[in-house]
C-alpha positions as CSV (number, residue, x, y, z in Angstrom):
1,X,6.5,-35.5,14.1
2,X,5.1,-32.1,15.2
3,X,8.2,-30.3,14.2
4,X,8.2,-31.8,10.7
5,X,4.6,-30.9,10.2
6,X,5.3,-27.3,11.2
7,X,8.3,-27.2,8.9
8,X,6.1,-28.5,6.1
9,X,3.9,-25.4,6.4
10,X,6.6,-22.7,6.8
11,X,6.1,-21.0,3.4
12,X,3.5,-18.2,3.4
13,X,3.7,-18.4,-0.4
14,X,2.5,-22.0,-0.7
15,X,-0.3,-22.4,-3.3
16,X,-3.7,-22.2,-1.8
17,X,-6.6,-24.4,-2.7
18,X,-8.7,-23.5,-5.7
19,X,-11.0,-20.5,-5.3
20,X,-14.4,-21.4,-3.8
21,X,-13.1,-24.6,-2.1
22,X,-13.8,-23.7,1.5
23,X,-12.3,-26.2,3.8
24,X,-13.2,-24.7,7.2
25,X,-16.3,-22.9,8.5
26,X,-15.9,-20.6,11.6
27,X,-18.6,-19.1,13.7
28,X,-17.3,-16.4,16.0
29,X,-20.6,-14.9,17.3
30,X,-21.6,-16.4,20.6
31,X,-19.6,-19.5,21.6
32,X,-16.9,-20.2,19.0
33,X,-17.7,-23.0,16.5
34,X,-15.4,-24.6,13.9
35,X,-16.3,-27.3,11.4
36,X,-14.8,-29.0,8.4
37,X,-16.6,-29.0,5.1
38,X,-18.1,-32.5,5.9
39,X,-19.6,-31.1,9.1
40,X,-17.1,-32.7,11.5
41,X,-16.1,-30.5,14.4
42,X,-12.7,-28.8,14.1
43,X,-12.9,-26.7,17.3
44,X,-9.8,-26.8,19.5
45,X,-10.3,-27.8,23.1
46,X,-8.0,-25.2,24.6
47,X,-9.2,-21.6,25.0
48,X,-5.9,-20.1,23.9
49,X,-5.8,-22.4,20.9
50,X,-9.2,-21.1,20.0
51,X,-8.1,-17.6,20.5
52,X,-5.1,-18.2,18.2
53,X,-7.5,-19.4,15.5
54,X,-9.9,-16.5,16.2
55,X,-7.1,-14.0,15.8
56,X,-6.2,-15.4,12.4
57,X,-9.9,-15.3,11.4
58,X,-10.5,-11.7,12.4
59,X,-7.3,-10.5,10.6
60,X,-7.9,-12.6,7.5
61,X,-6.7,-12.3,4.8
62,X,-3.9,-10.4,6.3
63,X,-1.1,-12.3,8.1
64,X,-0.7,-11.9,11.8
65,X,2.6,-11.3,13.5
66,X,3.8,-14.0,15.8
67,X,5.2,-11.4,18.2
68,X,1.9,-9.6,18.5
69,X,0.0,-12.9,19.2
70,X,2.5,-13.9,21.9
71,X,2.4,-10.4,23.5
72,X,-1.4,-10.4,23.4
73,X,-2.1,-13.9,24.8
74,X,0.8,-14.0,27.3
75,X,1.3,-10.3,28.2
76,X,2.7,-11.2,31.6
77,X,5.5,-13.4,30.4
78,X,9.0,-12.6,29.1
79,X,9.1,-12.5,25.3
80,X,11.0,-15.8,24.9
81,X,8.5,-17.7,27.1
82,X,5.6,-16.1,25.3
83,X,6.9,-17.2,22.0
84,X,7.5,-20.7,23.3
85,X,3.9,-20.9,24.5
86,X,2.7,-19.7,21.1
87,X,4.7,-22.5,19.4
88,X,2.9,-25.0,21.6
89,X,-0.5,-23.6,20.7
90,X,0.4,-23.7,17.0
91,X,1.2,-27.4,17.3
92,X,-2.1,-28.0,19.2
93,X,-4.0,-26.2,16.4
94,X,-2.3,-28.3,13.8
95,X,-3.2,-31.5,15.7
96,X,-6.8,-30.4,16.0
97,X,-7.2,-29.5,12.3
98,X,-5.4,-32.6,11.1
99,X,-5.1,-32.7,7.3
100,X,-7.0,-29.4,7.2
101,X,-4.0,-27.7,8.8
102,X,-1.9,-27.9,5.6
103,X,-4.8,-26.6,3.5
104,X,-6.0,-23.6,5.5
105,X,-2.9,-22.4,7.5
106,X,0.1,-20.6,6.2
107,X,2.7,-20.6,8.9
108,X,5.9,-18.5,8.5
109,X,8.8,-17.8,10.7
110,X,7.4,-14.4,11.8
111,X,3.8,-14.4,10.6
112,X,0.8,-16.8,10.4
113,X,-2.3,-16.5,8.2
114,X,-5.4,-18.3,7.0
115,X,-5.0,-19.0,3.3
116,X,-7.4,-16.9,1.2
117,X,-10.5,-18.7,0.0
118,X,-10.1,-21.7,2.3
119,X,-12.3,-20.6,5.3
120,X,-15.8,-19.3,5.6
121,X,-16.1,-16.8,8.6
122,X,-19.3,-15.4,9.8
123,X,-17.7,-12.1,10.9
124,X,-16.2,-11.6,7.5
125,X,-19.6,-12.0,6.0
126,X,-21.1,-9.4,8.4
127,X,-18.2,-6.9,7.6
128,X,-19.1,-7.2,3.9
129,X,-22.8,-6.4,4.6
130,X,-24.1,-3.1,3.1
131,X,-27.5,-1.4,3.2
132,X,-28.0,-2.8,-0.3
133,X,-27.1,-6.3,0.8
134,X,-27.7,-6.6,4.6
135,X,-28.6,-10.3,4.7
136,X,-25.4,-11.2,6.6
137,X,-26.5,-9.2,9.6
138,X,-28.7,-12.2,10.5
139,X,-25.6,-14.1,11.3
140,X,-25.1,-12.0,14.5
141,X,-26.1,-14.1,17.4
142,X,-24.6,-13.2,20.8
143,X,-21.4,-11.5,21.7
144,X,-18.4,-11.9,19.5
145,X,-16.3,-14.8,20.9
146,X,-18.4,-14.9,24.1
147,X,-16.4,-17.8,25.5
148,X,-12.9,-16.2,25.2
149,X,-13.2,-13.3,27.7
150,X,-10.7,-13.3,30.6
151,X,-7.8,-15.1,28.8
152,X,-5.3,-12.2,29.5
153,X,-5.6,-8.5,30.1
154,X,-4.0,-7.7,26.7
155,X,-6.3,-10.2,25.0
156,X,-9.3,-8.7,26.7
157,X,-8.4,-5.3,25.3
158,X,-7.9,-6.7,21.8
159,X,-11.2,-8.5,22.1
160,X,-13.0,-5.4,23.2
161,X,-11.7,-3.5,20.2
162,X,-12.7,-6.2,17.8
163,X,-16.2,-6.4,19.3
164,X,-16.5,-2.6,19.0
165,X,-15.3,-2.7,15.4
166,X,-17.6,-5.5,14.2
167,X,-20.7,-4.2,16.0
168,X,-20.0,-0.7,14.9
169,X,-20.1,-1.8,11.3
170,X,-23.2,-3.9,11.7
171,X,-24.9,-1.1,13.6
172,X,-24.1,1.5,10.9
173,X,-25.6,-0.8,8.2
174,X,-28.7,-1.5,10.3
175,X,-29.1,2.2,11.1
176,X,-28.9,3.0,7.4
177,X,-31.6,0.4,6.7
178,X,-33.8,1.9,9.4
179,X,-33.5,5.4,7.9
180,X,-34.6,4.1,4.5
181,X,-37.9,2.7,5.8
182,X,-41.2,4.4,4.9
183,X,-43.8,1.9,6.0
184,X,-44.6,0.7,9.5
185,X,-43.9,-3.0,8.6
186,X,-40.5,-2.2,7.2
187,X,-39.7,0.0,10.1
188,X,-40.6,-2.7,12.6
189,X,-38.4,-5.3,10.8
190,X,-35.4,-2.9,10.5
191,X,-35.7,-1.7,14.1
192,X,-35.8,-5.2,15.5
193,X,-32.7,-6.1,13.5
194,X,-30.9,-3.0,14.9
195,X,-32.0,-3.9,18.4
196,X,-30.6,-7.4,18.0
197,X,-27.2,-5.7,17.4
198,X,-27.5,-3.1,20.1
199,X,-30.3,-3.4,22.6
200,X,-29.6,0.1,24.0
201,X,-30.2,1.9,20.7
202,X,-32.9,4.3,21.8
203,X,-33.5,5.5,18.2
204,X,-34.4,2.0,17.2
205,X,-36.7,1.6,20.2
206,X,-38.5,4.9,19.2
207,X,-38.9,3.7,15.7
208,X,-40.4,0.4,16.9
209,X,-42.8,2.1,19.3
210,X,-43.8,4.6,16.7
211,X,-44.4,2.1,14.0
212,X,-46.6,-0.1,16.2
213,X,-48.6,3.0,17.1
214,X,-49.1,3.9,13.4
215,X,-50.4,0.4,12.7
216,X,-52.9,0.9,15.5
217,X,-51.2,-1.5,17.9
218,X,-51.3,0.8,20.9
219,X,-50.7,-2.0,23.3
220,X,-47.7,-3.3,21.5
221,X,-46.3,0.2,21.4
222,X,-46.6,0.6,25.1
223,X,-45.1,-2.9,25.7
224,X,-42.1,-1.9,23.5
225,X,-41.6,1.2,25.6
226,X,-41.5,-1.1,28.7
227,X,-38.9,-3.3,27.1
228,X,-36.9,-0.2,26.1
229,X,-37.0,1.1,29.7
230,X,-35.9,-2.3,31.0
231,X,-33.0,-2.6,28.5
232,X,-31.7,0.8,29.3
233,X,-32.0,0.3,33.0
234,X,-30.2,-3.1,32.9
235,X,-27.4,-2.2,30.6
236,X,-26.9,1.5,31.3
237,X,-28.7,2.2,34.6
238,X,-30.4,5.0,32.6
239,X,-34.0,6.1,31.9
240,X,-35.5,6.6,28.4
241,X,-34.9,10.1,27.1
242,X,-37.4,12.9,27.1
243,X,-38.1,12.4,23.4
244,X,-39.0,8.7,23.9
245,X,-41.2,9.5,26.9
246,X,-43.0,12.3,25.0
247,X,-43.6,9.9,22.1
248,X,-45.2,7.5,24.6
249,X,-47.4,10.3,26.0
250,X,-48.7,11.2,22.6
251,X,-49.5,7.5,21.9
252,X,-51.3,7.2,25.2
253,X,-53.3,10.3,24.4
254,X,-54.5,8.6,21.2
255,X,-52.5,10.8,18.7
256,X,-49.6,9.0,17.2
257,X,-47.5,11.4,15.0
258,X,-47.2,10.4,11.3
259,X,-44.1,8.5,10.1
260,X,-41.3,10.6,8.9
261,X,-40.5,10.6,5.2
262,X,-37.8,8.5,3.7
263,X,-34.3,9.3,5.0
264,X,-35.4,11.6,7.8
265,X,-35.1,9.1,10.7
266,X,-31.8,9.8,12.4
267,X,-30.1,6.5,12.9
268,X,-28.1,7.5,16.0
269,X,-27.1,10.7,17.8
270,X,-24.1,12.3,16.2
271,X,-22.0,15.4,17.0
272,X,-23.5,18.7,15.8
273,X,-21.0,20.9,14.1
274,X,-18.1,18.6,14.5
275,X,-15.1,18.9,12.3
276,X,-14.6,16.9,9.1
277,X,-11.3,15.0,9.0
278,X,-9.5,12.8,6.5
279,X,-6.4,10.6,6.6
280,X,-4.3,10.4,3.4
281,X,-2.3,7.3,2.6
282,X,1.2,7.8,3.9
283,X,4.1,8.5,1.5
284,X,6.7,5.7,1.5
285,X,10.4,6.1,1.3
286,X,13.0,3.5,0.7
287,X,12.8,0.1,-0.9
288,X,9.7,-1.8,0.4
289,X,9.9,-0.2,3.9
290,X,7.6,-2.9,5.4
291,X,10.0,-5.6,4.4
292,X,7.5,-7.4,2.2
293,X,8.3,-8.9,-1.1
294,X,6.5,-8.0,-4.3
295,X,5.6,-4.8,-6.0
296,X,3.4,-2.3,-4.3
297,X,3.8,-3.8,-0.8
298,X,4.7,-0.5,0.8
299,X,1.9,1.4,-0.9
300,X,-0.6,-1.2,0.3
301,X,0.6,-0.9,3.9
302,X,0.5,2.9,3.6
303,X,-3.2,2.7,2.7
304,X,-3.9,0.1,5.4
305,X,-2.2,2.3,8.0
306,X,-4.4,5.3,7.0
307,X,-7.5,3.1,7.2
308,X,-6.4,1.9,10.7
309,X,-6.0,5.4,11.9
310,X,-9.4,6.4,10.5
311,X,-11.0,3.4,12.2
312,X,-9.3,4.3,15.5
313,X,-10.7,7.9,15.2
314,X,-14.2,6.7,14.4
315,X,-15.4,6.3,18.0
316,X,-14.5,10.0,18.7
317,X,-18.1,11.1,18.1
318,X,-17.4,14.8,17.4
319,X,-15.3,14.0,14.3
320,X,-16.9,13.5,10.9
321,X,-14.5,11.2,8.9
322,X,-14.0,10.9,5.2
323,X,-13.5,7.6,3.5
324,X,-9.9,6.6,3.1
325,X,-10.6,4.9,-0.2
326,X,-12.0,8.1,-1.6
327,X,-9.0,10.2,-0.4
328,X,-6.6,7.5,-1.7
329,X,-8.1,7.7,-5.2
330,X,-7.9,11.5,-5.1
331,X,-4.3,11.4,-3.9
332,X,-3.1,9.5,-6.9
333,X,-3.7,12.7,-8.9
334,X,-2.9,15.4,-6.3
335,X,-2.1,15.8,-2.6
336,X,-2.8,19.5,-2.7
337,X,-4.5,20.5,0.6
338,X,-6.6,23.2,-0.9
339,X,-8.0,20.9,-3.6
340,X,-8.7,18.2,-1.0
341,X,-10.6,20.7,1.1
342,X,-12.7,21.8,-1.8
343,X,-13.4,18.2,-2.9
344,X,-14.3,16.7,0.4
345,X,-15.2,19.7,2.6
346,X,-12.3,18.9,5.0
347,X,-11.4,20.9,8.1
348,X,-8.5,18.8,9.1
349,X,-6.1,16.6,7.2
350,X,-3.7,13.9,8.4
351,X,-0.7,13.3,6.1
352,X,2.6,11.7,6.8
353,X,5.5,9.5,5.7
354,X,6.6,5.9,6.2
355,X,10.3,5.2,6.3
356,X,12.6,2.2,7.0
357,X,15.6,3.0,9.2
358,X,17.6,-0.2,9.7
359,X,15.8,-2.4,12.1
360,X,13.1,0.2,12.7
361,X,10.2,1.8,10.9
362,X,9.6,5.4,11.4
363,X,6.1,7.0,10.8
364,X,5.8,10.7,10.9
365,X,2.3,12.2,11.0
366,X,1.1,15.8,10.5
367,X,-2.2,17.4,11.5
368,X,-3.0,20.2,9.0
369,X,-5.6,22.8,9.9
370,X,-7.2,23.5,6.5
371,X,-9.4,26.2,8.0
372,X,-6.3,28.2,9.0
373,X,-4.4,28.5,5.7
374,X,-3.2,24.9,5.7
375,X,-1.4,25.5,9.0
376,X,0.6,22.5,10.3
377,X,-0.8,22.3,13.8
378,X,0.9,19.1,15.1
379,X,3.7,16.8,14.1
380,X,4.5,13.5,15.8
381,X,7.1,10.8,15.0
382,X,6.6,7.1,15.9
383,X,9.2,4.4,15.8
384,X,8.5,0.7,15.8
385,X,10.5,-2.4,15.2
386,X,10.6,-3.6,11.6
387,X,9.8,-7.3,12.2
388,X,6.3,-6.4,13.5
389,X,4.2,-4.7,10.7
390,X,0.9,-5.6,12.3
391,X,2.0,-4.2,15.7
392,X,3.1,-1.1,13.8
393,X,-0.4,-0.6,12.5
394,X,-2.2,-1.3,15.7
395,X,0.1,0.7,18.0
396,X,0.4,3.8,15.8
397,X,-3.3,3.9,15.0
398,X,-4.1,3.9,18.7
399,X,-1.5,6.6,19.7
400,X,-2.3,8.7,16.7
401,X,-6.0,8.7,17.3
402,X,-5.7,9.7,20.9
403,X,-3.3,12.6,20.1
404,X,-5.1,13.8,17.0
405,X,-8.3,14.0,19.0
406,X,-6.6,16.0,21.8
407,X,-4.9,18.4,19.3
408,X,-7.9,18.9,17.1
409,X,-10.1,19.7,20.0
410,X,-7.6,22.2,21.4
411,X,-7.6,23.9,18.0
412,X,-11.4,24.0,18.0
413,X,-11.5,25.5,21.5
414,X,-9.1,28.3,20.4
415,X,-11.1,28.9,17.2
416,X,-14.4,29.2,19.0
417,X,-12.9,31.5,21.7
418,X,-12.0,34.1,19.0
419,X,-14.9,36.6,18.5
420,X,-15.8,37.5,14.9
421,X,-15.0,41.0,13.5
422,X,-18.0,42.8,12.1
423,X,-18.2,46.3,10.9
424,X,-16.6,48.9,13.2
425,X,-16.2,46.6,16.2
426,X,-15.8,43.0,17.3
427,X,-19.1,41.2,18.1
428,X,-20.1,37.8,19.4
429,X,-21.8,35.6,16.8
430,X,-24.8,33.4,17.5
431,X,-23.5,30.1,18.9
432,X,-24.5,26.6,18.1
433,X,-24.7,24.0,20.9
434,X,-21.3,22.6,19.7
435,X,-19.7,26.0,19.9
436,X,-21.2,26.7,23.3
437,X,-19.7,23.4,24.7
438,X,-16.3,24.2,23.2
439,X,-16.3,27.7,24.7
440,X,-17.3,26.3,28.1
441,X,-14.4,23.8,27.9
442,X,-12.0,26.6,27.4
443,X,-13.3,28.5,30.4
444,X,-13.5,25.4,32.7
445,X,-9.8,24.4,32.1
446,X,-8.6,27.7,33.7
447,X,-10.2,26.8,37.1
448,X,-10.9,30.5,37.6
449,X,-14.1,30.8,39.7
450,X,-15.7,33.6,37.7
451,X,-14.9,32.0,34.3
452,X,-15.9,28.6,35.6
453,X,-19.3,29.8,36.6
454,X,-19.7,31.4,33.2
455,X,-19.0,28.0,31.6
456,X,-21.9,26.6,33.5
457,X,-24.3,29.1,31.9
458,X,-22.9,28.2,28.4
459,X,-23.4,24.5,29.0
460,X,-27.0,25.1,30.1
461,X,-27.5,27.1,26.9
462,X,-26.0,24.3,24.8
463,X,-28.4,21.8,26.4
464,X,-31.3,24.1,25.7
465,X,-30.2,24.8,22.1
466,X,-30.0,21.0,21.3
467,X,-31.8,18.7,23.7
468,X,-30.8,15.6,21.8
469,X,-27.0,16.3,21.8
470,X,-25.0,14.4,24.4
471,X,-21.9,16.5,24.9
472,X,-23.6,19.3,26.8
473,X,-24.9,16.7,29.3
474,X,-21.4,15.1,29.6
475,X,-19.9,18.5,30.4
476,X,-22.7,19.5,32.8
477,X,-22.0,16.4,34.8
478,X,-18.3,17.2,34.8
479,X,-18.9,20.8,35.6
480,X,-21.1,20.0,38.7
481,X,-18.6,17.4,40.0
482,X,-15.8,20.0,39.7
483,X,-18.0,22.7,41.3
484,X,-18.4,20.4,44.3
485,X,-14.7,19.5,44.4
486,X,-13.7,23.1,44.3
487,X,-16.0,24.1,47.1
488,X,-17.8,26.5,44.8
489,X,-21.3,24.9,45.1
490,X,-23.7,27.0,47.0
491,X,-26.0,24.0,47.3
492,X,-23.7,20.8,47.1
493,X,-26.6,18.3,47.2
494,X,-28.4,20.1,44.3
495,X,-25.1,20.1,42.3
496,X,-24.6,16.4,43.1
497,X,-28.1,15.6,41.9
498,X,-27.6,17.6,38.7
499,X,-24.3,15.8,38.0
500,X,-25.9,12.4,38.4
501,X,-28.9,13.3,36.2
502,X,-26.8,14.8,33.5
503,X,-24.5,11.7,33.3
504,X,-27.6,9.5,32.9
505,X,-29.1,11.7,30.3
506,X,-25.9,11.8,28.2
507,X,-25.8,8.0,28.1
508,X,-29.5,7.8,27.2
509,X,-29.1,10.3,24.4
510,X,-26.0,8.6,22.9
511,X,-25.3,5.1,24.1
512,X,-22.2,4.9,21.9
513,X,-20.5,7.9,23.4
514,X,-17.4,6.6,25.4
515,X,-16.9,10.0,27.1
516,X,-20.4,9.8,28.5
517,X,-19.7,6.4,30.1
518,X,-16.3,7.5,31.3
519,X,-17.8,10.6,33.1
520,X,-20.8,8.6,34.3
521,X,-18.4,6.1,35.9
522,X,-16.4,8.9,37.6
523,X,-19.6,10.4,38.9
524,X,-20.8,7.0,40.2
525,X,-17.5,6.5,42.0
526,X,-16.8,10.0,43.5
527,X,-20.3,11.3,44.2
528,X,-22.3,8.1,44.8
529,X,-19.6,5.8,46.2
530,X,-21.1,2.9,44.0
531,X,-17.7,1.5,42.9
532,X,-18.8,-1.8,41.3
533,X,-21.3,0.1,39.1
534,X,-18.6,2.6,38.3
535,X,-16.3,-0.1,37.1
536,X,-18.9,-1.5,34.8
537,X,-19.4,2.0,33.2
538,X,-15.7,2.4,32.9
539,X,-15.4,-0.9,31.1
540,X,-18.2,0.1,28.7
541,X,-16.3,3.3,27.9
542,X,-13.1,1.4,27.1
543,X,-15.0,-1.1,24.9
544,X,-16.6,1.8,23.0
545,X,-13.4,3.6,22.5
546,X,-10.2,1.9,23.7
547,X,-8.2,4.9,22.5
548,X,-9.9,7.5,24.6
549,X,-7.3,8.7,27.2
550,X,-10.1,10.2,29.4
551,X,-11.6,6.7,29.7
552,X,-8.3,5.2,30.9
553,X,-7.7,8.0,33.3
554,X,-11.1,7.9,34.8
555,X,-11.0,4.1,35.1
556,X,-7.7,4.5,37.0
557,X,-9.4,6.9,39.5
558,X,-12.3,4.5,39.9
559,X,-9.9,1.6,40.7
560,X,-8.2,3.8,43.3
561,X,-11.5,4.4,45.0
562,X,-12.3,0.7,45.3
563,X,-8.7,0.0,46.4
564,X,-7.3,-2.0,43.5
565,X,-3.9,-0.2,43.1
566,X,-2.5,-2.6,40.6
567,X,-5.4,-2.1,38.2
568,X,-5.2,1.7,38.8
569,X,-1.5,1.7,37.9
570,X,-2.2,-0.2,34.7
571,X,-4.9,2.2,33.6
572,X,-2.9,5.3,34.4
573,X,0.1,3.8,32.4
574,X,-2.1,3.3,29.3
575,X,-3.5,6.8,29.7
576,X,0.1,8.2,29.8
577,X,1.1,6.1,26.8
578,X,-1.7,7.5,24.8
579,X,-1.2,11.2,25.7
580,X,2.1,11.8,27.6
581,X,1.5,15.5,27.7
582,X,-2.1,16.5,28.3
583,X,-2.1,20.0,29.8
584,X,-5.8,19.6,30.8
585,X,-5.4,16.4,32.7
586,X,-5.2,17.9,36.2
587,X,-7.8,15.6,37.6
588,X,-6.1,12.4,36.3
589,X,-2.7,13.7,37.3
590,X,-4.1,14.1,40.8
591,X,-5.1,10.4,40.7
592,X,-1.5,9.4,39.9
593,X,-0.3,11.4,43.0
594,X,-3.0,9.6,45.1
595,X,-1.7,6.2,43.8
596,X,1.8,7.0,45.0
597,X,0.4,8.1,48.4
598,X,-1.7,5.0,48.9
599,X,1.4,2.9,48.2
600,X,3.3,4.7,50.9
601,X,5.6,6.5,48.5
602,X,5.1,9.9,50.1
603,X,8.1,11.5,48.5
604,X,6.7,10.8,45.0
605,X,3.2,11.9,46.1
606,X,4.7,15.2,47.4
607,X,6.6,15.8,44.2
608,X,3.6,15.1,42.0
609,X,1.2,17.2,44.2
610,X,3.7,20.1,44.1
611,X,3.9,20.0,40.3
612,X,0.1,20.0,40.0
613,X,-0.4,22.8,42.4
614,X,2.3,24.9,40.7
615,X,0.5,24.5,37.4
616,X,-3.0,24.7,38.9
617,X,-2.7,26.6,42.2
618,X,-6.5,26.9,42.4
619,X,-7.1,23.1,42.3
620,X,-8.5,22.7,45.8
621,X,-8.5,18.9,45.8
622,X,-4.7,18.5,45.5
623,X,-4.0,20.3,48.8
624,X,-5.3,17.6,51.2
625,X,-3.3,15.0,49.5
626,X,-0.2,17.1,49.5
627,X,-0.6,18.0,53.2
628,X,-1.2,14.3,54.1
629,X,2.0,13.3,52.3
630,X,4.0,16.0,54.1
631,X,2.5,14.9,57.4
632,X,3.7,11.3,56.9
633,X,7.2,12.7,56.0
634,X,7.3,14.8,59.1
635,X,7.7,18.1,57.2
636,X,5.5,20.1,59.6
637,X,7.0,23.5,58.7
638,X,6.4,22.9,55.0
639,X,2.9,21.7,55.8
640,X,2.2,24.9,57.8
641,X,3.0,27.0,54.8
642,X,0.9,24.9,52.5
643,X,-2.0,25.1,55.0
644,X,-1.9,28.9,54.7
645,X,-2.3,28.6,50.9
646,X,-5.1,26.0,51.3
647,X,-6.9,28.4,53.7
648,X,-7.3,30.9,50.9
649,X,-9.2,28.3,48.9
650,X,-11.0,26.6,51.8
651,X,-11.0,28.6,55.1
652,X,-13.0,26.0,56.9
653,X,-11.1,22.9,55.8
654,X,-11.0,20.0,58.2
655,X,-10.2,16.3,58.3
656,X,-13.9,15.4,58.7
657,X,-14.8,17.6,55.6
658,X,-12.0,16.1,53.5
659,X,-13.0,12.5,54.4
660,X,-16.6,13.3,53.5
661,X,-15.6,14.1,49.9
662,X,-12.9,11.4,49.3
663,X,-13.9,8.5,47.0
664,X,-11.7,6.1,49.0
665,X,-13.8,3.1,50.0
666,X,-11.2,1.1,52.1
667,X,-10.9,1.9,55.8
668,X,-7.1,1.5,55.6
669,X,-6.9,4.1,52.8
670,X,-9.1,6.5,54.6
671,X,-7.1,6.1,57.8
672,X,-3.8,6.6,56.0
673,X,-5.2,9.9,54.6
674,X,-6.6,11.0,58.0
675,X,-3.4,10.2,59.8
676,X,-1.3,12.2,57.4
677,X,-3.7,15.2,57.6
678,X,-3.5,15.0,61.4
679,X,0.3,15.0,61.4
680,X,0.2,18.0,59.1
681,X,-1.8,20.0,61.6
682,X,-5.2,19.9,59.8
683,X,-8.0,20.3,62.4
684,X,-10.4,17.4,63.0
685,X,-13.5,19.5,62.6
686,X,-14.5,22.8,60.9
687,X,-14.5,25.9,63.1
688,X,-18.0,26.7,61.7
């Protein structure tokens, strides 16, 4: 009976119910709810059956690949078993929906979809909200699919991305509404709505505090500050920013500043001086390369893929992205790069092609630097199997975003490093905070002590130039952590305190900056040895930007510190998938060598450590690991030569000093390291 019902629904082209005849209502915010038009519950009992329905709802009206659903809900099973499990869940969903199943579901051999016009979905309403029509924001109540966390690691990653996507849209609409307000009453309403979406949005808290003060409600303003402080402490382990505390001080003194005029209230911290980037729809070659029937299928997918890449780039805060729809309309007339730059003020352009090659699709992307004579700065080719168009979009968008961010930032570092010619000689121009950070990054990567110390001065300058800009604080935290690791800190405890404070300040300034959370987690693990809190920060970084390689790499190092080697391996693998060749990843590469060491694979640990030290001979932290691996292998002569090199970087190295700096929490891991160092001839204590 089940098989015949499934066969009855196999055609994706089956006529849908008449427009406006909604058969099913789905609420995805909070605990999932599903009801028929008459009010009867249609919610499946099984969590994976609910997840299947939720996947269809969040993708609607687009069909969803069976292969992708199976891989996401059963990532640990072989493909055939996963597909079999999916078939069972489809039958369970059909049983639960009863007669509704035939009306709302379109089930094909390779894809499944909700029929357009048959289902009301609260998330779809929220995603249609605009500043002119924001009413749907009231539908947000609780975390998206709050009862579906923990189904499968791959499903958790998908869910984190969806939560970020939906909340990001809602937050942007609410921010725009707040910026439009000119009266205290309107500001209070808009700020409360924004805080219902993101309780850590400090700009909204300031607006609420300010508006109460302007209305003469000094007590309510002070109470709102207390709630702001509690929300930031609970969610982020952070304090309110200097700006918020200064506002409170003014209110307590009895002098609330006047409200800003219309449009002047910044909705959220954004990158200063970041580059403007656009993604053109891909050019399609061949007959309907996505294997979809009907005219225009390939062109539609090419536009969707550009939109997916743009969406994947959106969490990279330093990039200012241009609407895909606007670029697509322009591209119907011309794809001339110079014209695009003039029309949209672009610095970078992503262009590419989509091609069918037998059973595979090939996507080729190019990063064009429009500020350098339309120079093609990067080209990458991606292949994906032809029977999984949705997987094609998701996978390529993720990989492209990670690599575009890396390459574009590298171009910016090189650009800022070049002084500007003026008159008879070359002179330095006045730098913005953005440029000072980029120049500091270029100096830090070289791990030359003189240049590294100069980078610290540049970061301090950037923080002074723009106190409300998060990246200087992110890099100040990183700089101080590296200063300690390299043994260059004249006062290590002072540097440690500065790193911790800067990481907290970065999060307080911009609670949506994934880099800030990734570095804060690293600091929490390596400098504070608070591994559980570090894991929470790492998870927040991945939720904010699942395509940020740094977040995956730092999460792997954190898992190593707490002793979860399997989790560390998974995070390092994702990091390497996103950016296989990252010349600046010496800290994360060091983590992968440590993973091999802790597993007892001393040969691999030695090989990786040797490669790192050959590329970065001044990286002090790799030498103890390399020495310990050689000690376990019994290569005492090789270890003696390495100790001589290490002595140039750290003349007073000792086992006690090395253990004092290691983030390893488990006694067994620390003992393994100490034993290897002892076998390599490292002294127990410093001579001084």
